[in-house]
C-alpha positions in Angstrom: 9.5 -5.3 19.0 7.0 -8.0 18.0 3.4 -7.7 18.8 0.9 -10.7 19.0 -2.3 -10.6 17.3 -5.1 -12.8 17.6 -6.4 -13.7 14.7 -10.1 -15.6 13.4 -10.0 -17.0 10.3 -13.5 -19.1 8.1 -11.8 -23.0 8.0 -11.5 -22.7 4.8 -9.1 -19.6 4.5 -7.6 -21.0 7.5 -6.8 -23.9 5.3 -6.2 -22.1 2.5 -3.7 -20.1 4.3 -1.8 -23.1 5.6 -1.6 -24.4 3.1 0.5 -21.7 1.1 2.5 -21.5 4.1 3.5 -25.0 4.0 4.6 -25.1 0.5 6.4 -22.6 0.4 8.0 -23.9 3.7 7.5 -21.2 6.0 5.1 -20.2 9.2 1.6 -19.3 8.6 2.7 -15.9 10.6 5.6 -15.3 8.2 2.9 -15.7 5.4 -0.2 -13.6 7.1 2.6 -11.5 7.4 3.9 -11.0 3.7 0.9 -11.4 2.1 0.0 -8.9 3.6 2.8 -6.4 3.2 2.5 -6.8 -0.1 -1.2 -5.9 -0.9 0.1 -2.7 0.4 2.7 -2.7 -1.4 0.8 -3.1 -5.3 -2.3 -0.6 -3.4 -0.9 2.4 -1.6 2.7 2.6 -3.5 2.7 4.4 -7.5 4.3 2.0 -9.6 6.7 3.0 -12.5 4.3 3.3 -15.3 2.1 5.3 -12.9 4.7 7.6 -11.6 6.2 8.6 -15.5 3.2 9.9 -16.2 2.8 12.0 -12.9 5.7 13.3 -13.9 5.0 14.6 -17.8 1.8 15.3 -16.8 2.9 19.2 -17.5 -1.1 20.1 -16.5 -0.9 17.8 -13.1 1.8 19.2 -11.7 1.4 22.9 -13.0 -1.6 22.9 -10.7 0.3 20.5 -8.2 2.9 23.6 -7.8 0.4 26.6 -7.8 -0.9 24.7 -4.5 2.6 24.1 -2.9 3.0 27.8 -3.4 -0.8 28.6 -1.8 -0.4 26.7 1.2 3.0 28.5 1.1 1.6 31.6 0.8 -1.6 30.7 3.4 -3.7 31.4 1.1 -6.1 29.6 -1.4 -8.6 26.6 0.5 -9.3 23.3 1.1 -12.6 21.6 -1.3 
């Protein structure tokens, strides 16, 4: 179910968002939603390059496996 959110924007920001939405021929709410989702996607998830670095880092993977084993054994502590 959709939710209604009220958002206060500075006039300059509103005009910028409105212009961008119009240039994409879509509603302002869709432009804001899409921009927010893209931001989250780009900043909160690991990209392919980063994932390859993680997978190929033997020392990091060894440490992660040890941490998981500590959790399963209920040993170790949070730092």
